[in-house]
C-alpha positions in Angstrom: -76.0 -242.5 -129.9 -75.6 -240.3 -133.2 -73.0 -240.7 -135.8 -71.2 -237.5 -136.1 -68.9 -236.4 -139.0 -67.8 -233.4 -140.9 -68.9 -231.7 -144.2 -66.3 -229.7 -146.1 -67.2 -227.4 -149.2 -63.4 -227.5 -149.9 -63.2 -223.8 -150.7 -59.8 -222.3 -151.6 -58.5 -218.7 -152.2 -55.2 -217.0 -153.0 -55.9 -214.6 -149.7 -53.1 -214.4 -147.3 -55.7 -215.3 -144.6 -56.6 -218.6 -146.2 -54.9 -221.9 -145.2 -56.0 -223.2 -148.6 -54.5 -221.3 -151.4 -54.8 -223.8 -154.2 -56.6 -226.7 -155.4 -53.8 -228.9 -154.3 -54.0 -227.4 -150.8 -57.7 -228.2 -150.5 -57.2 -231.8 -151.6 -54.3 -232.8 -149.7 -55.8 -231.1 -146.4 -59.1 -232.8 -146.9 -57.3 -236.2 -146.7 -55.4 -235.0 -143.6 -58.5 -233.8 -142.1 -60.2 -237.0 -142.6 -57.3 -238.9 -141.0 -57.4 -236.6 -138.1 -61.0 -237.0 -137.8 -61.0 -240.7 -137.5 -58.2 -240.5 -135.0 -60.5 -238.1 -132.9 -63.3 -240.8 -133.2 -65.5 -238.9 -135.6 -67.7 -241.3 -137.9 -67.7 -239.4 -141.2 -65.8 -237.3 -143.8 -68.0 -236.0 -146.2 -67.3 -233.5 -149.1 -69.5 -231.1 -151.1 -69.3 -231.1 -154.9 -69.5 -227.7 -157.0 -68.5 -227.3 -160.5 -67.0 -224.1 -161.9 -65.9 -222.8 -158.7 -62.8 -222.8 -156.5 -64.2 -225.6 -154.5 -64.0 -229.4 -154.5 -65.6 -230.8 -157.8 -64.6 -234.3 -159.0 -65.0 -236.3 -155.8 -63.9 -239.9 -156.7 -60.2 -239.5 -156.7 -60.4 -237.6 -153.2 -62.6 -240.3 -151.8 -60.5 -243.1 -153.0 -57.5 -241.3 -151.3 -59.3 -240.9 -148.0 -60.3 -244.5 -148.3 -56.9 -245.6 -148.6 -55.4 -243.5 -145.8 -58.2 -244.5 -143.3 -59.6 -247.7 -142.0 -62.7 -247.0 -140.0 -64.3 -243.6 -140.8 -67.3 -243.3 -143.1 -66.5 -241.4 -146.4 -69.1 -239.7 -148.5 -70.5 -236.6 -150.4 -73.1 -234.2 -149.6 -74.0 -233.9 -152.5 -73.1 -234.9 -156.0 -75.2 -232.9 -158.7 -76.6 -235.5 -160.8 -77.5 -233.1 -163.5 -73.7 -233.3 -164.4 -73.3 -236.9 -164.2 -73.0 -239.9 -166.6 -74.5 -242.7 -164.4 -72.5 -245.5 -166.1 -69.2 -243.9 -165.7 -70.0 -242.6 -162.2 -70.9 -246.4 -161.3 -67.4 -247.5 -162.1 -65.7 -244.5 -160.2 -67.8 -245.1 -157.2 -67.5 -248.9 -157.2 -63.6 -248.3 -157.4 -63.8 -245.8 -154.5 -66.0 -248.2 -152.4 -63.8 -251.2 -152.8 -60.6 -249.3 -152.1 -62.3 -248.1 -148.7 -63.4 -251.6 -147.9 -67.2 -250.7 -148.4 -67.1 -247.4 -146.4 -68.6 -245.2 -149.2 -71.7 -243.0 -148.4 -72.7 -241.5 -151.5 -74.9 -238.3 -151.1 -76.4 -237.5 -154.7 -79.1 -234.9 -155.6 -80.5 -232.8 -158.4 -78.2 -230.0 -157.2 -78.3 -226.5 -156.3 -77.7 -223.2 -158.1 -74.1 -223.3 -159.7 -71.7 -220.7 -160.9 -72.6 -220.6 -164.4 -75.8 -220.7 -166.3 -77.0 -224.4 -167.1 -73.7 -225.7 -166.6 -74.6 -229.3 -167.1 -74.8 -228.2 -170.8 -71.2 -227.9 -171.0 -70.9 -231.5 -169.7 -73.0 -232.6 -172.6 -76.5 -233.0 -170.8 -79.5 -231.5 -171.7 -83.3 -232.2 -170.4 -85.6 -234.4 -172.7 -88.5 -232.3 -174.4 -90.9 -231.5 -171.8 -88.7 -232.0 -168.7 -86.8 -229.8 -166.6 -83.0 -229.9 -165.4 -84.5 -231.2 -162.0 -86.2 -234.1 -164.0 -82.9 -235.0 -165.8 -81.0 -235.0 -162.7 -83.6 -237.5 -161.0 -83.6 -239.4 -164.1 -79.7 -239.9 -164.1 -80.2 -240.8 -160.4 -82.7 -243.6 -161.3 -80.5 -245.0 -163.9 -77.6 -244.9 -161.5 -79.8 -246.9 -158.7 -80.6 -249.6 -161.4 -77.1 -250.1 -162.4 -76.1 -250.4 -158.8 -78.1 -253.8 -158.5 -75.2 -255.2 -160.6 -77.3 -257.3 -163.1 -76.1 -257.8 -166.5 -77.6 -255.7 -169.4 -75.0 -255.5 -172.1 -74.8 -258.1 -174.8 -71.3 -259.4 -175.0 -69.0 -259.5 -178.1 -68.9 -263.0 -179.8 -65.1 -262.3 -180.4 -64.1 -260.7 -177.0 -60.5 -259.6 -176.3 -60.7 -261.6 -173.0 -63.0 -264.5 -172.1 -66.5 -263.3 -170.6 -68.7 -264.8 -167.9 -71.9 -266.5 -169.2 -74.9 -264.2 -170.0 -75.2 -260.4 -170.2 -72.4 -258.3 -168.8 -72.6 -255.5 -166.0 -70.4 -252.7 -165.5 -67.2 -253.5 -163.3 -66.1 -253.1 -160.6 -69.3 -253.9 -158.9 -69.5 -252.8 -155.0 -71.7 -255.2 -153.0 -73.8 -253.2 -150.7 -73.4 -249.7 -152.2 -77.0 -249.5 -153.2 -78.0 -249.4 -149.7 -75.5 -246.6 -148.9 -76.8 -244.0 -151.3 -78.2 -240.8 -150.0 -80.5 -238.2 -151.6 -80.0 -234.6 -150.7 -83.5 -233.2 -150.3 -84.6 -229.6 -150.1 -88.2 -230.1 -149.9 -91.1 -232.4 -148.4 -91.9 -233.7 -151.9 -88.4 -234.7 -152.8 -87.9 -236.3 -149.5 -91.1 -238.4 -149.8 -89.5 -239.4 -153.3 -86.3 -240.5 -151.9 -88.2 -242.6 -149.3 -90.1 -244.3 -152.0 -86.9 -245.0 -154.0 -85.3 -246.5 -150.9 -82.4 -244.0 -150.5 -81.2 -242.6 -147.3 -82.0 -239.0 -146.8 -79.7 -235.8 -146.4 -81.1 -232.6 -145.4 -78.9 -229.6 -145.0 -79.0 -226.2 -143.8 -81.8 -224.9 -146.0 -84.9 -226.3 -147.4 -88.3 -224.9 -149.2 -90.1 -222.6 -146.7 -93.4 -224.7 -146.8 -95.0 -223.6 -143.6 -93.3 -220.4 -142.2 -92.3 -222.2 -139.0 -88.9 -222.2 -137.6 -86.3 -224.1 -140.0 -85.7 -227.1 -137.5 -89.3 -227.6 -137.0 -89.9 -227.7 -140.8 -86.9 -229.9 -141.1 -88.2 -232.3 -138.4 -91.5 -232.6 -140.3 -89.6 -233.4 -143.6 -87.9 -236.2 -142.0 -91.1 -237.6 -140.5 -92.6 -237.5 -143.9 -89.6 -239.2 -145.4 -89.8 -241.9 -142.9 -93.6 -242.6 -143.6 -92.8 -242.9 -147.3 -90.3 -245.3 -146.6 -92.4 -247.4 -144.5 -95.4 -247.2 -147.0 -93.0 -248.3 -149.7 -92.3 -251.5 -147.7 -88.5 -251.3 -147.7 -86.9 -254.1 -145.5 -84.1 -252.3 -143.9 -83.8 -249.2 -141.6 -83.3 -245.9 -143.4 -80.6 -243.4 -142.4 -81.0 -239.7 -141.9 -78.4 -236.8 -141.8 -78.7 -233.1 -141.2 -76.0 -230.7 -141.5 -75.3 -227.9 -138.9 -72.8 -225.2 -138.3 -71.8 -225.6 -134.6 -68.9 -224.3 -132.8 -68.0 -224.7 -129.2 -66.3 -221.7 -128.0 -63.4 -223.1 -125.9 -60.8 -220.4 -126.3 -60.1 -216.8 -127.4 -59.5 -218.0 -131.0 -62.8 -219.5 -131.1 -64.6 -216.5 -129.7 -62.6 -214.5 -132.3 -63.8 -216.2 -135.1 -67.3 -217.3 -134.0 -68.2 -215.4 -130.8 -70.3 -212.9 -132.5 -74.0 -212.2 -131.7 -76.3 -215.3 -132.1 -77.5 -216.1 -135.4 -81.1 -216.9 -136.3 -83.0 -218.6 -139.2 -83.0 -216.5 -142.6 -85.4 -216.3 -145.5 -84.2 -216.0 -148.9 -84.7 -216.9 -152.8 -83.0 -219.8 -154.2 -83.9 -221.3 -157.6 -87.0 -218.9 -157.6 -88.1 -220.7 -154.5 -88.6 -219.2 -151.0 -86.3 -220.8 -148.6 -85.4 -221.1 -145.1 -81.7 -221.0 -144.0 -81.0 -222.6 -140.4 -79.1 -220.9 -137.9 -75.5 -221.4 -136.9 -74.6 -222.5 -133.3 -71.8 -220.9 -131.5 -71.6 -220.8 -127.7 -69.6 -222.2 -124.7 -70.3 -225.8 -124.3 -73.0 -225.5 -121.5 -75.0 -223.0 -123.4 -74.5 -224.9 -126.7 -75.9 -228.2 -125.1 -79.0 -226.5 -124.1 -79.6 -224.8 -127.4 -79.1 -228.0 -129.3 -81.5 -229.9 -127.2 -84.1 -227.7 -128.7 -83.3 -228.6 -132.4 -86.0 -231.1 -133.2 -84.5 -232.0 -136.5 -81.1 -233.1 -135.0 -83.0 -235.2 -132.6 -84.8 -237.0 -135.6 -81.5 -237.7 -137.3 -79.3 -240.4 -136.8 -76.2 -238.7 -138.4 -75.1 -235.1 -137.8 -72.6 -233.5 -140.3 -70.7 -230.5 -138.9 -69.9 -228.1 -141.6 -66.2 -226.9 -141.2 -64.6 -223.7 -142.1 -61.9 -225.6 -144.3 -59.9 -222.5 -145.1 -58.7 -222.2 -141.5 -56.6 -225.3 -141.9 -56.5 -228.8 -140.7 -55.3 -228.0 -137.0 -58.0 -225.8 -136.4 -60.8 -227.9 -137.9 -59.5 -230.8 -135.9 -60.0 -228.8 -132.6 -63.5 -227.8 -133.9 -64.3 -231.4 -134.2 -62.7 -232.5 -131.0 -64.6 -229.6 -129.0 -67.8 -231.1 -130.2 -66.9 -235.0 -129.7 -65.5 -234.4 -126.1 -67.4 -231.4 -124.7 -70.9 -231.4 -126.3 -71.8 -234.8 -127.6 -71.6 -236.8 -124.5 -73.9 -234.5 -122.5 -76.6 -234.9 -125.4 -76.3 -238.6 -125.6 -74.7 -238.7 -128.7 -71.7 -240.5 -127.5 
């Protein structure tokens, strides 16, 4: 069995070929797609966060709205760039969204990826400490956030408060019990996956990672997952960790599918991202029988308990619901995921 959800980057464009021509379109259609995914039996609705771009950005109003419109599906991010975040304010937003959803929030965070502007986090009022990088700053913000999630009091109460206080030091409210165990770290390297395991966070691994061995992407990603689990075990955490991988997977069921995605098969690509040599995983697009055989050979999917399907959100809710349904009904059962 495997949890299967979707991951949307939330693009919009004024192009006549786009079903999402404004931020309003993206937000409202994201809610509708989550509702449709839940009705189809999918397990998760996840959203990417990018700043200074015509894509989804501030995630918590959307997550709260999805939580209010659904009852079962997990809702989450993949990922929030912690270089841009105030951990204290973020805790209040996350706690509110989690309580609205009844404890279904699965929050993916990370140090972030290259953005649309140079050092965009500086515009949000953040700068690394002397001798540290922006990645160090992102991890530090994450560490503060994790500490706050414990729900322990830390602030000295006012002796003449406007409203009565409980005894002792005060914590931020609202507190969301259990959310600390539903925090995921988006990792692009073996080292950060190991750090996530040590910190007791679940692991999100996307469609790219540092090219650390020259092997195929899925092989390197599987090794990354194993290194993460070894670090988790060595750290002595009591619960079982969760691991997700993201993939672009399309079952070619009709002429429309073939027109969109029925081109020649893709393969891994090598590129430079953040001055790092990275390997980008292939997309999968084929008729169900062939798709099943190709996915059987993906070592990283086999290692993960959760699969996030990246969706072409600009093609609209109905088409993306069809993409999800095709995988859930015609591919997942044959692979033992359902």
